[in-house]
N, C-alpha and C positions, 0 to 999 in steps of 0.2 A: 302315656307318659312315656313308653318304650320308644316310640318316633321321636318325642322331642328330645329324649336322652342320646338316642343316636346321633341326630343332627347336632346337638351342642356339642358332642364329641368330635364329629368330623370337622366342624368349623373350629373348636380348639386346636386340633391337631394340624390344620391347614395354616392357621395363624402362627404356631409355634415353629413351622418349617419355613414360612415366610421371614421370620425373627432371626432364625440361624442363618438364612441366606443373606439377609441384611447386614448381620454382624460380620459373616465372612467378606462381603464387599467393602464394608467400613474399614476392616482391619488391612485389607489390601491396599485402600487409599491411604491409610495413615502411615503404612509402611513407605508408600511411594513419594508422599510428602516429606518424611523425615529425611529422605535420601537428598532432598533440595536440589533437584536436577537443574541444568543451567539452561535448558531448552526444553519445549514440549510442545505439541501440537494437538490440538481437538478437533473432532469432526463430528457433528450432529445430523442424524438423517432419521426419518421415519421408517418405521417397520410395522408389521402386523403380528397378530396372533400371539400376544405377551401374555402367557398364562391364561387366557380366555378358555371358556367352555368351548366345545366342539362347536364350529360353525358360527362363533361370535367373534367375529374378527374386529379390533378396536384399534386405533392409531396409537402408536409409541414412539418413544424417544429413546434413540441409543447415543450415550456419551463414549467416546473412544480417545483413552488417553495412549498415546504411544511412550513407550519407555524401552531403555535397553534390557535385554533378556537376562544379562549376568554381569556381575561386577567387570569382569574383563572386557566385555563388550563397552562398557561404562568408561573404561579407562582407555580403551582403544579409539572409542568415537564419542567423545563428550558430547558433541553436539548433535549426535543421531537420535532416532526415533526411540520413545519410551514404550515399554510393554502396553500393548492395547489393555484398556481395562473397560469392560461394557457393563453399565447398570442398567438392568431391566426392572421396571416397576409396574405394578398394575395400575388402572386408572383410579380404583379407590385409594391406594396408598399416596398417588400423587397430590390428589386433592384434599388428602389430610395435611399433607406437607404445606402446601399453598396456603390453606385457611390458617394453618398455625403461624406461619410467616406474617401473613397480613395482621392477626390478632395482635403479634407481639409487636409489629409497626406502629398499629393504631394506640396501643396501650402506652407505648413509649412517648408518642408524640402527645397524647392528651396530659400524660404525667408531666413532661417537660413543660408545657403551656401552663398547667395549673400550678406548678413550681414557680414559674415566672411571674404570672400574675398575683401569686400569695405574696411573693415577696415584694411586690410594687405596693400592695394595699393593705397590707398587715398593720392594723391599728393597734395591735397590742406589742409591736416590735420597737425597739429604740432606734437609734441612729444607725447603728450597724444591722439592724435586722433581727436582733436577738429578742426572744419572746418574754414577756413577763413571767417571773419565777412563780412558781405553784403558789409557794407560800406568800407571795404578793399578790393579794386579792385585788382585782380590778375595782377601782373607784367609781365614783359616778359619771366621770368623763368618759370611762370605757363601755360603760353600760348605755350610754345616752348618745347615739350617733345618728346624725340627719343626712342621710343620702350621700354618705362617706366623710362627714364632718363631725368633729367631736363638739359636745356640748360646751366644752371650755373655749374651743376655737370660735363658736358661736358669741359666746360672752365677749370674747376680745373683740369680735368684729362690731358688736354693739357699741362699746365702750369707743371704739375707734371713731365710728360715724355720727356719735352724738355731738352736738357741738352747743357750747355755751352762747356762743354770739348769736346764733339765730334765735336763740330763745328769747334773749333780750330785745333783739331788733323787732319781733314779732309782738312782744307785749308793747313796745311803743308805738306799733302801727295799729294795733287792735284798739288801743285806748286813747287815740289823738282826739277823739270827740266822744260824745254822747251817742249811743246807738241804739235805743230801743226798738224792740219788734214792731213790724210795720212801719218804720220810719225810712226816710231815703237812705240815710246814714246806714241804717241797719240792712238794706236791701244791697246796697254797694259792697258791705263787708262780706255777705254772703256770696256774691259774684266773686269776689276777690279769692275766697276760700276755695270754691268750686274751680277757679283756674288754678290755683295752687295745686290741688289735689291732681287735675289733669296734666300738668308739668312734672309730675313724680312719676310718670308712667306706671300707674296703677292698673290692675286689671280691669276694674269696673269704677265708675265714677258716676254718680246720680243724684237726683233731689227727690225727696219725698215730701209731699205739700199737705197741708191740712188746713181748714178754716175753723179757727177758734175765736171764741167771744173773750176780749180781753177790757181790762177796765184802766183808764187813763184820767187823769184831772181836767175837769172841764175846762174849757177854753173860754166859757162865757162867764162863769161865776166860781171864784176861788174859794176854797174851803177856808172856815173863819173860827173865831173866837172870841166870844164876847162876856162882859160882866154884865149881868142885867139883875134888877131890884125885884122886890116880891111879886110885882105886878107883870114882870117880862119886858119891862121897859129898859132898852140898852143903856146902861150907864157908862159902857167903855169897851171900845174895840181893841182885843190884845192881838197885836200883831204877831203871826207865825214866824217871822224872820226868815223862814225857809219856804216859801210858798208853793215850791215845785214838789216838795216831799208829801207822799200820801202813802195810805195802805191799800194796795189794790185788792179789789173784792170787798171792800167794806160795804155795809150797807149805807145806802144814802139817805138824807134828811136831817132834822136837827133833834138834839137831846138837850133838855135842860135840868139841872138839878143842883144839889149840892155836891161837894167834893171830899172824897175819900181816898187818903193814900193806902195802896195795898201791896207795898213792896215789889216784888217780882210778879205778883199776879200768878202764884203756884197755887196748886190745890191746897197745900198746907197753909198759905198764908190766908186763903179765904175761910178755910176751917177755923183758924186761929181767931179771925175776926167774929164769925159766928160765935162760937164758943165765949167770946168776951162781950157778947150782947151789940157789937157794932154792925148796924145793918149798911147794906151797900144798896138796897132795892130803890130804884129811880134815880141813884146818884150817877155822876161821871167818874169813874174811878182814875187814879193816876197811877202808872206802873213804871217800875225801872225797866230799861232794856236788859237782858241777860237772864241769869238764875236757872239756866239749863232748859227753859221752854221758850217756844218761838211765839212770835206774835201770834200766830193763829191760835195757839192754845190759850194764850193769856185771854184773848178776847172772848174764846168760847166760855172759859171758865167765870169770866165777869158776867157775860151772860146768863150763865146758869145760876148764878149766885143774884140775878135779878138787877144788874146794873142798866142803865140807860144808855150809856157811853163810855169810851175809852179812849186814855191818851196815855201815850207810851214815849218816854224820854230817856236820853244816856245819861246816867249819873256819872259824876267824876271818879266816884269810888270803883265804878266797873270799868270805864272807858277813859283813859288820860285825856285830860283837858288843860294840862299845865302849858301856859303860853312859854315857859322856858324850855320845855321839850317838845318834840315832834308829838302831836296829838290832836285829838278834834277840838275846835273851838267851841265856845259856848254858845254860839247861836245856829249851830247846824244841827237838824234833825236826821235820823235815820229811817229811810222808807224800807218797808218790807211788806210782802202780800198777807192777808189774813184768812185765807182759804184753808179750813184745816183738811187738807187733801192734795191730790196733784191731778194736774191735766186740766182741760177745759171742764169748769165745774157746770156747764149747762149741757154737757153729754157725759154725764158719769156712767164708767163703765164700757163705753164703746165709742170708736174713734170718729173724730170731726172729718171725715172726708166730706167732700163738696156736694156727693151724691146722696149721702146719708139723711134720711127723712127723720129729722129729729123728734122724739115726743117731747110733750111739755113737762119737762122735768129738771130738776137741779140737784146739785150735790147738797147731801144733807150736812156738809162741812161749810157751807157758806154761812157768815154771821147776820144776824138780824138786828144788831146795833151798830152805829157809827163807830169808827174808830180811825185815829189820826195821829201821827207821830209829831212831837214837839221838841224844840231845843231845850237844853238846860236852863237858859235863861227865861224860858216861857213858864218852864216847871218851877223855878225858884220864885217867880212873880205868884204863882198860885198858892204853893205850900208855905210860903212864908205868911199869908194870911189867914191859916187855917187854924181854927181852936179844936179841942176834943181831947180824949185820952192820948197820953203819951205812947209813943211806938215802943215796942216789945225791943229786947236787946238783939241787936243784929240787924234790924231795919233802918237804922239810921245811914243815910248817905252822907255825901260831901258837897252837898249844894252850899253855895255861900249864904249867909243871913236866914238859914232855915232852921228852926226848932223843930225837931220830928215828932209831929202830932198827927193823929189819923184823921181828923176832921168830924164832922161833916159840914159843919157850918164857919162862917167866917170871922174874923175878928170885929168888924163893924156889925151892929147890931140892927141893920137895915134890913135883914133877910136877903140880901143878895146871894145870887146863884151864877152858875155859869151855864152858858149856852154854846153849844158846838154845832156847826153847820159842815156837813160832808155833801159834794155835789159832783162827784166823779161820775164820769159816763162810760157805758159799755160801748165796745167798738168790736165789730167783726174784723179779723186781720188774717191775711194770708200767711201762713208760717211755711218757711222752708227748712228741712232737715238736710244737710249735706252729708252725703255718703261715699266713701270711697273703700275699695277691698282689694286685698291680696288673695289670691283664691288658692286655698290649700290642694295639694298635689294628690293626698291619698283619701281624705275624708273632707271635701269640699262643702259639704252641706252641714258642717259643725262650725259655729261661728265664736271667735274669741273678740269681743266688741270693747273698744275704747272709745270714750265720748265726752265732750266738754260744751259747757254753754256757750254761746256766742253773743248774746244780747245784754245789754247792761242799760239802766237808767242813766247813770252818770257816765265817766269815761271807762269804769270798770277794769282797771288794771288787775286788781285782784279776783273781782267776779267773773271776768270773761277772757282778759288778757292772758293770763297765766297759763289756764286751762288750755286755751286755743293754740298757744306758743309750744306747750309740751305735745299736744296732739299732733301738730303739723310735724314737729321736731320727730316724734316716733314715727309718724308715716313716711318722711324721708328717709330715716335711718333702716326702717325695715325693707323700703323699696330697694335701697342701695344693696342690702344684705342678699335679697333675693338676686339681684342682678350679677352678684358676686359668689353664687353658689349656695345659696341657702333656700332650702324647699321645705316651706312649712307644710307639716301634715295637715292642719287644718285651716281655714279661712281667717283672716284677719280683717275685722272690720273697724273703720276710723270714722267717728261720726260728730259733726257740728251741729249741736241742737240749738233750736229757736226757741224765744220765748220761756228761758228759765228763770227769769227774775218773777214771774207770775206762777210758780208752783211746778216748775219743771213740765211745761204744758207740751213742748214739741216732743220729748222723750216718751212722756206718758201716753200721748195719743200715738206714737208709733207703737208702743206696747201693747196699746188696745187694738190696734189694726191687725196685729200679727200675733196676738196671744195664743190663739190656736195652735200654732206651730213652733213658737219660740222655745218652749221648754223640752222640745225634741232637737233643738239645733243649737240654742246658746248654750255655750259651755261656761262662760262668765262675763261679767261686764265690769270694767274699771272706770270710774268716775274720776275726772281730771280738775272737777270744779274746785276754786279756790285752794289750788295745791299748795302755793307758797303764802303764808302769811306772816312768816318770819323763819329763823334757820336754827333753833334750839332744839326742840323737840318734835318728833315724828308722831303722829296719829292715824292709825288704821281703823276706819270705821268699817267693819267687814263682816259678811256672812261666815259662820265658824267653818264651813266647809274649806275655805281658802287659807286656814291658819297655817297649815304647812308650807304654802307657797311664801307667805310673808315672813315666816320665821327662816326660810332659807334665805330669802333675799337680803334681809337687812344684816346677816353675815357676810355678804360679798359686796356690799356697798359702803364706801368711805363716807363718814359723816361729814356734810359739807362745811361745818364749822371747825370741826377738830381733825387735823391731818394725821393720818396714820392711825386713826381709830374707826373701826367700822360701827356702823348705827347701832348695831347689836352690843359691841363693847361698851360704847358711849352709855348706852341705856342701862346697862348691868352696873356700870359704876354711880348710875344716878338712882338706884333704887331698883332696878330689874326691868327686862324687856317686857315684862308682862304688862307694863304700864302703856305701852303702845298700842295694844288690842282694846278696841272699844266698840260699843254695839252701834248699829245703824240707826240714824235718827231722822224724823220726819221730813226736814228740810234738805236732807243729802240728795246730791245727784243720783245715788245708787239706791235709795231707799225703795223707789218704786219698782226696780227690777226685782229686789228680793220679795218685798211686802206683797207686791200686785201681781208681778209676773212669775214668781217661782223661780228667778233665775239667780246663782250666787253672785254677789257683787261686793265691791270693796271701793272706797272714798280714801284717798292718802293725803295728808297734809302735815306741812312744816309750819309750826308755830313759835311764836317768841314765849320765852320761859317766864318772865315777868309779868306782862300785859298784853292783851289782845292787841292784833291790828286794827285801828279804830275807824278806818275808813270806809269799810264796806257798805256799799249800798247809800253813799254820800257823793255828792260832786267833787270831792276831795280825793277820790281814789285813783289817783295818776301814777304813771310809771315812775315818775320822780320821786315821789312821796314813799313809794315801795322800794326804791333803790336807796333811800337814804334811811329806812328802815332797816333794810339788810346789809348797810355799809358798802354799797355798789357792787354786792355779790348775787345780784338776781339769776346772772346765768348760771353761775355754779350751784346754787340751790335747786333751780328748776332742772338742771342737768342730773342732779342725783337723784330727784324724784322720778325723772324720766327713765333713768336707769334701773330703779326698783321695779316700776312698771315692766319696763322691756324685759327684764329678768323673769318674771312671773309669766308674761305672755309667751317668752321662748318655752318655758316648761310645758305650757298648755298647748303649744302650737306643734310641739314634737313627740311628747312621751306618747307610747303606746299606749299604756294606762293612765288615765288622768289622775293627777294626785290630789284628789279631793277627800278631804277627812270627814267620811260619813259616820264615824263612831261618836262625834262630837254631841250630838244631840241626845245620845243614849245618857250622857251625864246630866244634862239638863233635866231630863224626865225622871232620872234617878232623884235628884234634887228636890222636885217637887213631889214625887213619891215619899220622900222622907218627911216632908211638910205635912201631908196627908197623914200620915202616921202619927204624928206628935197630936193630931187632933180625931185620933180613930175613936176615942171614947165619945166625943161630942156628936161625932158623926153618927155612930151606931147608935146613940141615943135617939137620933132623929130618923132612924132606919135608912141610913144612906151608908153603901159599902163602898170602900176604894178598892176593893179587889180587881175590878175591872182594869182600872189605871194600871195596878201593879202588873197584870197580865200582859196589856198591852206595852208597858214599857219593857218588860222581859222580852215579848215577841220582836220588838224592834232591834234590842240590844243583840239578841241572838241573830237575827237577819243582817245588821251590819256586820258582825265579826265573821259570820259564815261567809259573807261576800268578800270580806277582806281577806280572808283565808284562803279562798278559792282563787282570787286574783294572785296572792303570793306564789301559790302552787301552780299557776297556769303557764302556758307557753304564751310569751308575749307577741311570738310572731304569727300566733292564730289569729288572722284577722277577724274570723267571725266571732270568736269567742271575746276578744278585745272589745268589739263593738257593742256586744251585750253587756259586757260590764260596765262600759262607759256610759251606756245609756241609761243604765239603772242608777248609776252615781249622779249622773246629771239632773235626774229627775228628782232627785231627794228635798230640794227645796219646793218644788211643784207638790209632791206629796203632801206638804204640811200647809198647803191652801185649803181651808176648810171648804168642803164642798155642801155643807149645811148652810150657808149664809149667801145673801144675793151679793152678786157682784157690783150691782149698781148702789144698793144702798149700804154696802160695807165693802168697798173696793180693797182694802187691805187686809185680804182674807187669811193670811199666815198666822198662824195660831200661836208662834214663838215671836216674830217680828211685828206683827200686824196690829191693828187698832179696833176695839171693839168688845163686846161682851163673850165673843169666843175664844178670846186669847188667853193663853196661860196666865199673863199678868194680870188681868181682869178676874180671872180666878183665883189666883194667889190673894188678890187684895180683898175679894169676896170672904175667902176662907179665913182671914185674919179677924173678920169681925165676931166670929165664934168667940173670940177672947177680949177684943177691944170693945166691942159694942154689940152684944148678942141680940138686941132689940131690932138692931138694922139689918140682921142676918136674914136674907130671903131665900127660904128653903127651896121653892118653886124654881126661883131662877138659878140657885145653885145647882140643882139637879139638872138643869138643861146645860148650864156651864159645862159641867163635868162630863155629861155624855158628848157634847161637841168635841170637847178636847180629846176624850178616850178615843172615839171612833175616828178621829182624824188621825191620831197617833196609830191607831191598830190598822188603818188604811195605809199608813205609810209603812207599817211593818210587812203587810201582805205584799205590798208592790215591790219592795225591796227583796223580798224572798225570791221572786222572780215566778216561777211556774206554780200552778195552783196546787199541785200536788206535795209543793214545798211549804204549805202554809198550815199551821197548827191553830184551827178555830175552835177548840174545845178549852172552855175555861173550867 
């Protein structure tokens, strides 16, 4: 320690002496400079042995300043030499000075460059560069920048590039003729759309092909309807008036029997008939279009009730047929498929690729009874001859000269009956889905998908034209935005689907082909099918995860019919914006994405307030009639809907954290728990406990809230964590696909949006039997339903929790 202390003292003494010597030199320089000489000279030369150890000679520099030795000399010789001042420094000291100067220079340069760059790129500064005051919290636009652009700037860019005229012209072009799947017109339209995508300078454009079995009317024998006597002899053929109309995927053959009127053909309608003692077994039932059920559901319910055939007609009470106003004429029927499902019914659960070895199976949703659409005139001819009990209140339509009775016999006492013949044929068809994409710059493997049906049995202005027009206009708009500085974080996919009229076959086959990867990559899907059927009210058929997106968008888009009012403000005036939100339905273009694929999906539509658009799925669905319904404002309404979709896509394309509302399903599970609690006494009497459901519901709620809180407290610039959070939220719909039912037998596996005994709706309906009809309550079936729902909900909670050590599996 004494050696270390002595050395330290010597160093400190030497350092002090050098500092004193330096101070003397600086004082001398300061005095010389303060004299402000008129002239001076400097000389620099090398020397050796500057304060070094003995024998350690190093190079040195001596600075000599000549100056006068006295004031008298300065006065006498103002231009003479200045007294010489020599500065001697050690090598160590010189290096210190040099390093200090360099460091100061680098720091100053960096500071100036940073300041200039900040002044030029400060997104929080005003025109003069002032900062946003501390008390003025940055709004949404401040928090949402995309590669140097405000979200507000992107909204303005979207509005700038969307054009009314292009939407109108595309609808006219698409609906100039009928173009069903597999036809030459349909193939030509597909090629035209493919070329349009290519002309837009997208990143990728391609075709995805499938081979599907579709059903068309026979070219040899037309579907027919006859009146026959008790022996089956034909008394009269009843002309169908619209011979090209048909129900795709109907069973073929004939059905003969009495006629029973069953209103809309809903479950409650058949239940009422059964309770009133009116049997439909072996009969041909006549049903009205509408009532909130699709053709496929009507035919399935008739089949379950024992009917032999089904006829479906448009009643003037539901679809306007007033010749003095724009409406459907009384001799036109409305076509629609009757497959209770989506996709190719002969390859349920797997894709119809050409190389697939198809097993001998078919969808359980195919009907086994024939079905045929008929016009109001044909329905009036049949129903006006019926006898039997009078219809209950609410079943009366507006067919002329028809007294509403249920049937099943005719007024003539000769035992006459109706025979219907359906001769549709199955045909293999090559389907072409047309894709185009703008690749994301940061997360290109995450897709935001927009799609529209391309085919139509008729001209299809609403069925195919509007959706295709908005799709192409959004593709053109986003392509222009990318060329002008927009860099989407995630990829945008634009898809023209084939065979939509047959039950979204093209879209479903694609889903089946890529199901194993889509729940990891598909952020959301927006269906543009039938997007404009009026201009009064907006409907959003949506997954609950997308509620925040639509609620934000409707506050920013002007209502197409009410200038100066947003869609949101107008809806609030008319009873509340909550009326806009509706559940997904079976025939929706978005339904399969959520109920089958587990992808959040939405379908938007503008409707008429007083009456529905009457021409869908008929030869009258032309652009001219659509323009007449809208008062010539098709482009304006189409642009409004395109803007809504565009705003939601913008949010999904650039936000670091996806704006998905994952807590919504907590409320759904809570509502069901409340229903179970009301029946707790009956359940416990049967040895059933709802405790597991309550526990699973609590686990999901906690997991969702914990994830939301973690997201709020996270650093959105941390790409790893945002990726983890987004992946967990993207999979929420997928988590609710029941893993305990077969995708082949039950394709719509979603327990909340799907169809089947595993769903919450089926469980709730079965639960209600405890009070309404205890004899029909099936305890074994209910146990199975409760277990399937409980473990699907628990699985969703576990997956949402993330790591397995965050899962509470103690009941």
